[in-house]
Backbone as CSV, one residue per row, in Angstrom:
resi,resn,N_x,N_y,N_z,CA_x,CA_y,CA_z,C_x,C_y,C_z
1,MET,95.594,126.419,128.514,94.342,125.697,128.698,94.550,124.197,128.504
2,GLU,94.005,123.408,129.378,94.172,121.977,129.273,93.221,121.393,128.241
3,ILE,93.581,120.228,127.729,92.758,119.542,126.700,91.374,119.254,127.258
4,ALA,91.290,118.870,128.531,90.003,118.563,129.132,89.079,119.765,129.129
5,ILE,89.634,120.934,129.442,88.833,122.162,129.428,88.388,122.484,128.012
6,LEU,89.333,122.315,127.039,88.966,122.555,125.645,87.845,121.643,125.196
7,THR,88.002,120.365,125.531,86.995,119.386,125.116,85.674,119.696,125.752
8,GLU,85.681,120.061,127.042,84.454,120.377,127.727,83.812,121.624,127.123
9,LYS,84.646,122.611,126.760,84.141,123.840,126.210,83.453,123.631,124.869
10,PHE,84.021,122.732,124.009,83.468,122.569,122.673,82.526,121.408,122.539
11,CYS,82.666,120.374,123.371,81.862,119.183,123.218,80.731,119.110,124.229
12,ARG,80.986,119.565,125.441,80.024,119.530,126.532,79.562,118.106,126.861
13,PHE,80.178,117.092,126.251,79.946,115.704,126.509,78.466,115.295,126.409
14,ARG,77.624,116.099,125.839,76.234,115.719,125.684,75.860,115.466,124.238
15,TYR,76.800,115.730,123.323,76.501,115.512,121.909,76.609,114.040,121.604
16,PRO,75.762,113.535,120.717,75.923,112.139,120.285,77.204,111.979,119.491
17,LEU,77.627,110.737,119.314,78.898,110.410,118.652,79.092,111.019,117.275
18,PRO,78.060,111.142,116.399,78.320,111.770,115.110,78.757,113.249,115.182
19,LYS,78.485,113.882,116.317,78.881,115.277,116.502,80.359,115.415,116.889
20,LEU,81.054,114.303,117.086,82.461,114.323,117.493,83.315,115.075,116.480
21,GLN,83.014,114.917,115.185,83.754,115.643,114.141,83.665,117.133,114.341
22,SER,82.475,117.658,114.598,82.310,119.092,114.785,83.002,119.549,116.071
23,CYS,83.036,118.666,117.064,83.752,119.000,118.313,85.226,119.210,118.031
24,TRP,85.859,118.267,117.319,87.283,118.402,117.046,87.546,119.562,116.102
25,SER,86.613,119.838,115.190,86.783,121.009,114.308,86.763,122.273,115.129
26,GLY,85.933,122.322,116.161,85.885,123.485,117.044,87.186,123.656,117.793
27,ILE,87.761,122.532,118.246,89.055,122.596,118.970,90.142,123.086,118.031
28,ILE,90.160,122.575,116.808,91.177,123.010,115.842,91.025,124.496,115.565
29,ASP,89.765,124.963,115.384,89.526,126.413,115.157,90.043,127.223,116.347
30,TYR,89.747,126.738,117.563,90.181,127.459,118.758,91.717,127.547,118.813
31,LEU,92.419,126.428,118.546,93.879,126.414,118.577,94.441,127.377,117.522
32,CYS,93.843,127.366,116.331,94.310,128.274,115.293,94.158,129.716,115.748
33,THR,93.000,130.067,116.261,92.765,131.440,116.699,93.672,131.810,117.858
34,TYR,93.841,130.902,118.831,94.670,131.162,120.009,96.124,131.453,119.614
35,PHE,96.693,130.598,118.762,98.081,130.794,118.396,98.300,131.974,117.477
36,LEU,97.339,132.264,116.624,97.489,133.447,115.776,97.408,134.731,116.573
37,ASN,96.564,134.746,117.622,96.391,135.970,118.383,97.392,136.146,119.505
38,THR,97.848,135.090,120.154,98.664,135.237,121.338,100.149,135.040,121.112
39,MET,100.503,134.221,120.140,101.924,133.905,119.965,102.525,134.636,118.789
40,SER,101.786,135.621,118.263,102.281,136.333,117.083,103.337,137.346,117.514
41,SER,104.380,137.358,116.771,105.450,138.330,116.944,105.419,139.199,115.690
42,ALA,104.775,140.364,115.809,104.478,141.188,114.643,105.718,141.703,113.962
43,SER,106.834,141.856,114.688,107.998,142.461,114.079,108.849,141.436,113.285
44,GLU,108.625,140.150,113.486,109.426,139.160,112.809,108.570,138.338,111.842
45,VAL,109.192,137.931,110.763,108.559,136.975,109.838,109.596,135.935,109.468
46,ILE,109.121,134.738,109.150,110.014,133.707,108.639,110.020,133.885,107.155
47,SER,111.203,134.009,106.561,111.273,134.203,105.123,112.398,133.342,104.513
48,HIS,112.152,132.929,103.293,113.105,132.132,102.565,113.170,132.659,101.123
49,PRO,114.345,132.691,100.512,114.410,133.057,99.078,113.888,131.869,98.271
50,GLY,113.316,132.183,97.128,112.799,131.109,96.290,112.768,131.518,94.866
51,ILE,112.434,130.556,93.998,112.340,130.772,92.552,110.986,130.315,92.114
52,VAL,110.278,131.162,91.343,108.962,130.812,90.820,109.121,129.724,89.793
53,GLN,108.469,128.587,90.016,108.542,127.443,89.123,107.421,127.462,88.088
54,SER,106.223,127.837,88.509,105.078,127.905,87.552,104.018,128.838,88.091
55,LEU,103.154,129.299,87.197,102.038,130.180,87.532,100.787,129.577,86.876
56,ASP,99.849,129.080,87.654,98.636,128.489,87.118,97.423,128.877,87.967
57,ASN,96.405,129.402,87.313,95.113,129.678,87.967,95.226,130.425,89.305
58,GLY,96.023,131.445,89.348,96.164,132.220,90.578,97.012,131.582,91.643
59,ILE,97.763,130.543,91.269,98.649,129.846,92.204,100.068,129.931,91.671
60,ALA,100.972,130.427,92.501,102.391,130.433,92.151,103.062,129.288,92.872
61,ARG,103.748,128.419,92.135,104.524,127.343,92.716,105.957,127.844,92.848
62,VAL,106.422,127.929,94.088,107.729,128.490,94.381,108.612,127.431,95.018
63,LYS,109.831,127.275,94.501,110.784,126.325,95.044,111.661,127.071,96.043
64,ILE,111.693,126.580,97.281,112.545,127.211,98.283,113.564,126.175,98.783
65,GLN,114.647,126.675,99.335,115.668,125.821,99.949,115.431,125.848,101.447
66,SER,114.883,124.767,101.979,114.619,124.666,103.418,115.916,124.224,104.105
67,VAL,116.372,125.034,105.070,117.634,124.751,105.722,117.366,124.575,107.222
68,ALA,117.889,123.489,107.802,117.786,123.272,109.237,118.602,124.323,109.959
69,ALA,118.423,124.416,111.241,119.102,125.423,112.033,120.617,125.345,111.887
70,CYS,121.136,124.141,111.658,122.571,124.001,111.535,122.998,123.946,110.079
71,GLY,122.076,124.136,109.130,122.371,124.023,107.716,123.367,125.057,107.231
72,SER,123.445,126.200,107.872,124.366,127.249,107.431,125.641,127.255,108.291
73,CYS,125.815,126.272,109.148,127.009,126.191,110.001,128.251,125.903,109.175
74,THR,129.388,126.448,109.556,130.609,126.278,108.784,131.206,124.876,108.906
75,VAL,130.851,124.141,109.954,131.397,122.779,110.114,130.359,121.703,109.775
76,LYS,129.367,122.058,108.981,128.318,121.077,108.686,128.817,119.871,107.921
77,GLY,129.959,120.010,107.220,130.524,118.875,106.475,131.012,117.779,107.390
78,ALA,131.393,118.128,108.616,131.862,117.160,109.587,130.742,116.604,110.461
79,CYS,129.564,117.115,110.239,128.432,116.740,111.089,127.358,116.090,110.241
80,SER,126.773,115.019,110.721,125.707,114.356,109.964,124.349,114.976,110.266
81,MET,124.296,115.968,111.086,123.037,116.580,111.467,122.564,117.650,110.440
82,ALA,123.480,118.131,109.613,123.118,119.215,108.673,122.064,118.714,107.713
83,GLU,121.051,119.529,107.492,119.941,119.065,106.675,119.443,120.212,105.798
84,MET,119.464,119.996,104.493,118.939,120.978,103.536,118.096,120.196,102.527
85,GLU,116.941,120.747,102.171,116.120,120.108,101.154,115.324,121.158,100.431
86,GLU,114.973,120.875,99.177,114.174,121.762,98.397,112.696,121.413,98.559
87,LYS,111.869,122.458,98.706,110.430,122.245,98.837,109.730,123.142,97.819
88,ILE,108.619,122.690,97.353,107.800,123.496,96.475,106.540,123.862,97.178
89,ILE,106.258,125.152,97.243,105.111,125.675,97.992,104.145,126.335,97.028
90,ASP,102.864,126.043,97.170,101.832,126.692,96.376,101.355,127.902,97.147
91,ILE,101.441,129.064,96.481,101.069,130.320,97.106,99.983,130.990,96.262
92,PRO,98.819,131.272,96.852,97.782,131.993,96.053,98.205,133.435,95.808
93,ILE,98.047,133.868,94.550,98.363,135.250,94.201,97.172,135.840,93.451
94,THR,97.022,137.131,93.549,95.893,137.791,92.916,96.179,138.161,91.470
95,ASP,97.423,138.485,91.147,97.741,138.924,89.800,98.924,138.113,89.285
96,THR,98.652,137.230,88.312,99.748,136.373,87.793,100.717,137.148,86.900
97,ASP,100.354,138.365,86.507,101.259,139.159,85.649,102.379,139.771,86.461
98,THR,102.239,139.789,87.777,103.235,140.396,88.657,104.545,139.595,88.684
99,TYR,104.449,138.282,88.557,105.604,137.426,88.658,105.835,136.651,87.355
100,THR,107.069,136.253,87.123,107.392,135.479,85.932,108.106,134.199,86.367
101,ILE,108.024,133.181,85.528,108.680,131.918,85.829,110.205,132.136,85.847
102,GLY,110.850,131.646,86.891,112.288,131.809,87.036,112.671,133.027,87.861
103,GLU,111.700,133.849,88.214,111.976,135.042,88.993,112.355,134.704,90.434
104,MET,113.332,135.410,90.983,113.730,135.244,92.372,112.736,136.009,93.255
105,VAL,112.193,135.355,94.259,111.206,135.967,95.154,111.538,135.620,96.592
106,THR,110.861,136.264,97.511,110.956,135.946,98.908,109.608,135.409,99.380
107,VAL,109.621,134.286,100.035,108.423,133.682,100.603,108.467,133.905,102.110
108,SER,107.374,134.423,102.657,107.371,134.705,104.110,106.122,134.108,104.750
109,MET,106.256,133.931,106.071,105.195,133.345,106.869,105.279,133.920,108.292
110,ASN,104.154,134.084,108.929,104.111,134.543,110.304,104.660,133.455,111.212
111,PRO,105.554,133.784,112.172,106.148,132.775,113.045,105.120,132.025,113.910
112,SER,104.015,132.656,114.259,103.027,131.970,115.076,102.437,130.761,114.349
113,LEU,102.432,130.822,113.004,101.937,129.655,112.255,102.853,128.491,112.423
114,GLY,104.161,128.734,112.534,105.107,127.633,112.819,104.812,127.007,114.157
115,ASN,104.496,127.818,115.153,104.165,127.286,116.488,102.903,126.449,116.418
116,LEU,101.918,126.949,115.688,100.678,126.190,115.558,100.906,124.863,114.848
117,ALA,101.757,124.844,113.827,102.051,123.596,113.107,102.712,122.619,114.044
118,VAL,103.615,123.076,114.902,104.258,122.182,115.873,103.236,121.612,116.833
119,VAL,102.323,122.452,117.311,101.303,121.969,118.246,100.407,120.916,117.594
120,LEU,99.906,121.227,116.363,99.017,120.259,115.687,99.730,119.013,115.192
121,GLY,100.978,119.166,114.819,101.712,118.026,114.244,102.430,117.171,115.234
122,TYR,102.825,117.736,116.377,103.646,116.956,117.312,103.038,116.907,118.716
123,LEU,102.676,118.070,119.273,102.230,118.124,120.666,100.884,117.411,120.885
124,VAL,99.893,117.715,120.101,98.572,117.107,120.291,98.661,115.592,120.082
125,PRO,99.323,115.113,118.995,99.447,113.656,118.893,100.162,112.996,120.060
126,PHE,101.222,113.662,120.559,101.960,113.108,121.696,101.058,113.020,122.910
127,ILE,100.285,114.058,123.196,99.375,114.044,124.339,98.310,112.958,124.161
128,LEU,97.797,112.794,122.943,96.789,111.752,122.707,97.382,110.371,122.943
129,VAL,98.586,110.091,122.436,99.206,108.786,122.617,99.487,108.548,124.095
130,LEU,100.071,109.525,124.773,100.407,109.384,126.152,99.187,109.183,127.034
131,ALA,98.145,109.977,126.826,96.916,109.878,127.616,96.237,108.543,127.391
132,THR,96.178,108.097,126.126,95.553,106.811,125.825,96.331,105.664,126.463
133,LEU,97.664,105.743,126.425,98.508,104.721,127.045,98.280,104.664,128.562
134,ILE,98.289,105.806,129.178,98.119,105.844,130.647,96.732,105.337,131.062
135,VAL,95.698,105.775,130.354,94.327,105.355,130.679,94.162,103.861,130.416
136,SER,94.734,103.380,129.329,94.591,101.953,128.994,95.269,101.072,130.002
137,ILE,96.462,101.408,130.395,97.204,100.603,131.377,96.534,100.724,132.763
138,ALA,96.054,101.931,133.091,95.372,102.091,134.396,94.064,101.319,134.445
139,SER,93.445,101.093,133.306,92.169,100.354,133.293,92.370,98.850,133.238
140,GLY,93.634,98.398,133.255,93.915,96.982,133.353,94.193,96.280,132.019
141,LEU,94.272,97.008,130.955,94.610,96.426,129.670,96.094,96.050,129.672
142,ASN,96.435,94.902,129.005,97.855,94.547,129.024,98.661,95.560,128.186
143,GLU,99.931,95.604,128.414,100.794,96.643,127.834,100.838,96.618,126.312
144,GLY,100.833,95.427,125.731,100.868,95.316,124.263,99.608,95.927,123.613
145,LEU,98.437,95.559,124.143,97.193,96.110,123.604,97.090,97.595,123.893
146,ALA,97.569,98.016,125.066,97.546,99.465,125.403,98.416,100.228,124.425
147,GLY,99.564,99.690,124.064,100.427,100.349,123.089,99.805,100.440,121.741
148,LEU,99.190,99.327,121.311,98.493,99.332,119.997,97.330,100.327,119.987
149,LEU,96.560,100.341,121.073,95.432,101.266,121.173,95.921,102.712,121.155
150,SER,97.014,102.988,121.854,97.497,104.385,121.892,98.036,104.808,120.516
151,LEU,98.558,103.894,119.744,98.961,104.233,118.368,97.748,104.351,117.454
152,ALA,96.753,103.484,117.678,95.544,103.521,116.839,94.765,104.806,117.008
153,VAL,94.901,105.453,118.171,94.166,106.716,118.388,94.641,107.817,117.442
154,LEU,95.821,107.650,116.873,96.335,108.653,115.945,95.626,108.607,114.582
155,VAL,95.094,107.455,114.222,94.420,107.331,112.930,93.233,108.299,112.841
156,PRO,92.285,108.304,113.817,91.191,109.279,113.691,91.708,110.738,113.778
157,TYR,92.733,110.950,114.574,93.250,112.354,114.695,93.729,112.836,113.339
158,TYR,94.566,112.039,112.680,95.099,112.495,111.397,94.047,112.480,110.299
159,LEU,93.012,111.634,110.440,91.896,111.698,109.493,91.123,113.014,109.666
160,ILE,90.950,113.448,110.898,90.286,114.701,111.158,91.130,115.866,110.620
161,ILE,92.445,115.794,110.828,93.340,116.848,110.276,93.210,116.848,108.749
162,HIS,93.215,115.655,108.118,93.098,115.579,106.676,91.745,116.110,106.202
163,LYS,90.683,115.791,106.937,89.352,116.265,106.552,89.258,117.799,106.652
164,ASN,90.021,118.408,107.547,90.040,119.861,107.717,91.173,120.536,106.968
165,LYS,91.662,119.859,105.914,92.791,120.368,105.151,92.521,121.716,104.528
166,LYS,91.336,121.920,103.981,91.009,123.217,103.377,90.985,124.323,104.422
167,ARG,90.418,124.038,105.569,90.366,125.029,106.632,91.782,125.374,107.117
168,LEU,92.592,124.349,107.284,93.952,124.602,107.733,94.796,125.331,106.680
169,SER,94.537,125.022,105.392,95.304,125.702,104.322,94.937,127.184,104.271
170,LYS,93.743,127.554,104.729,93.413,128.974,104.822,94.146,129.627,105.982
171,THR,94.417,128.862,107.016,95.139,129.370,108.197,96.629,129.477,107.908
172,PHE,97.217,128.446,107.316,98.649,128.435,107.032,98.888,129.073,105.676
173,THR,99.021,130.367,105.660,99.239,131.092,104.412,100.654,131.615,104.316
174,PHE,101.187,131.564,103.096,102.462,132.120,102.786,102.249,133.376,101.945
175,HIS,103.186,134.280,102.011,103.138,135.479,101.225,104.351,135.503,100.332
176,ILE,104.175,136.052,99.110,105.281,136.119,98.158,105.565,137.597,97.856
177,HIS,106.858,137.898,97.770,107.294,139.282,97.473,108.376,139.244,96.444
178,SER,108.345,140.198,95.514,109.479,140.268,94.561,110.725,140.603,95.319
179,SER,111.832,140.057,94.862,113.070,140.196,95.605,114.173,140.773,94.710
180,PRO,114.332,142.085,94.692,115.385,142.674,93.846,116.758,142.470,94.407
181,ASN,116.890,141.943,95.626,118.193,141.800,96.305,119.011,140.669,95.748
182,PHE,118.429,139.752,94.944,119.174,138.601,94.498,120.109,138.932,93.393
């Protein structure tokens, strides 16, 4: 579905400017639903081993080792592309007595959520910048101002993403499992 069709479907171009926030919220909801329903691969999950760092108020903080695709390559020492970093993820849990601090666990996520994150984090901003740049130059604006305007369009986009942080955190959920294999 093209962005114009999405915008027309949710905005209908008849709402006054203050309704723009709800329009973009509707688009974000649609993208979340679309990617969760159509790009889900039920047999696969993305999982990483981790260590429980703390347990507070139904939230487990788990440290995982995030490895790039080439991070486990045998010649990574000769390559500057290898990338490994530690991340701490907050995972809601129902029973804090199930896990202990220092316990080895497995953190998993549905792969379609990774696709949605790529779309919201990279594809939509790229399309916004490119479309703004093309429209600005086509309307006769000089290239410098068109470039600044196309970058400035990202500010409201990321503000909207930030404002919808709670809604997105409900969509991007991680699951934690005890891991006796370690």
